[in-house]
C-alpha positions as CSV (number, residue, x, y, z in Angstrom):
1,X,52.1,-24.9,-17.2
2,X,49.1,-27.1,-16.7
3,X,49.3,-30.9,-16.3
4,X,46.6,-33.5,-16.7
5,X,47.2,-36.7,-14.7
6,X,46.1,-40.2,-15.9
7,X,43.6,-41.9,-13.6
8,X,41.5,-45.0,-13.7
9,X,37.7,-44.8,-13.0
10,X,36.9,-47.3,-10.2
11,X,33.4,-46.3,-9.2
12,X,30.6,-44.3,-10.9
13,X,28.5,-42.0,-8.6
14,X,25.5,-39.8,-9.1
15,X,25.5,-36.5,-11.0
16,X,28.3,-37.5,-13.4
17,X,30.8,-37.9,-10.5
18,X,33.3,-40.8,-10.1
19,X,35.9,-42.2,-7.9
20,X,39.3,-42.5,-9.7
21,X,42.6,-44.1,-8.8
22,X,45.5,-41.7,-9.4
23,X,48.6,-43.8,-9.0
24,X,47.3,-45.2,-5.7
25,X,45.4,-42.2,-4.5
26,X,41.6,-42.1,-4.7
27,X,39.8,-38.9,-5.6
28,X,36.3,-37.8,-6.6
29,X,36.2,-36.1,-10.0
30,X,33.6,-34.9,-12.5
31,X,32.9,-36.9,-15.6
32,X,30.7,-34.2,-17.1
33,X,33.3,-33.6,-19.9
34,X,33.7,-37.3,-20.6
35,X,30.2,-38.9,-20.5
36,X,31.6,-41.9,-22.4
37,X,33.9,-42.9,-19.5
38,X,32.9,-46.0,-17.5
39,X,34.3,-48.1,-14.7
40,X,37.8,-49.3,-15.8
41,X,38.3,-46.4,-18.3
42,X,41.5,-44.4,-18.1
43,X,41.0,-40.6,-18.1
44,X,43.1,-37.5,-17.9
45,X,42.3,-35.4,-14.8
46,X,42.8,-31.7,-14.6
47,X,41.4,-29.4,-11.9
48,X,39.0,-32.1,-10.7
49,X,37.5,-32.9,-14.1
50,X,38.1,-35.9,-16.4
51,X,38.9,-34.0,-19.6
52,X,39.7,-36.9,-22.0
53,X,39.3,-40.7,-22.1
54,X,42.6,-42.4,-23.1
55,X,43.8,-46.0,-23.5
56,X,45.8,-47.9,-20.9
57,X,49.0,-47.6,-23.0
58,X,48.8,-43.8,-23.2
59,X,48.2,-43.7,-19.4
60,X,51.2,-45.9,-18.7
61,X,53.4,-43.8,-21.0
62,X,52.2,-40.6,-19.4
63,X,53.1,-41.9,-15.9
64,X,56.6,-42.9,-17.2
65,X,57.1,-39.3,-18.3
66,X,55.7,-37.8,-15.1
67,X,58.0,-40.0,-13.0
68,X,61.0,-38.5,-14.9
69,X,60.1,-35.0,-13.7
70,X,62.2,-33.7,-10.8
71,X,59.6,-32.6,-8.2
72,X,60.6,-30.3,-5.3
73,X,59.8,-33.0,-2.8
74,X,60.8,-35.9,-5.0
75,X,57.5,-37.6,-4.5
76,X,55.2,-38.3,-7.5
77,X,52.5,-39.6,-5.2
78,X,52.1,-36.0,-3.9
79,X,50.4,-35.2,-7.3
80,X,47.3,-37.0,-6.2
81,X,47.4,-35.7,-2.7
82,X,47.1,-32.1,-3.9
83,X,44.4,-32.7,-6.4
84,X,41.3,-30.6,-5.6
85,X,38.1,-32.6,-5.2
86,X,35.0,-31.3,-7.0
87,X,32.0,-30.9,-4.8
88,X,28.7,-32.6,-5.6
């Protein structure tokens, strides 16, 4: 099963790269699939790529559902910690 994680774009970099906040964890991701994203946008992240721009309500609802999942270590924050970064 694949899971896309909601994140908020906090900084735009060169080469369609951006810094995003994933529930308190900062990661670098590619915006090549979502060129319409801008600082403040909410995006769904999968495998180091923003794959879709979503609204804040959708992102909040998604996090509520994610928090209901019973993880092996019980820590939702570990989702962001294991997210692979895309190289520049």
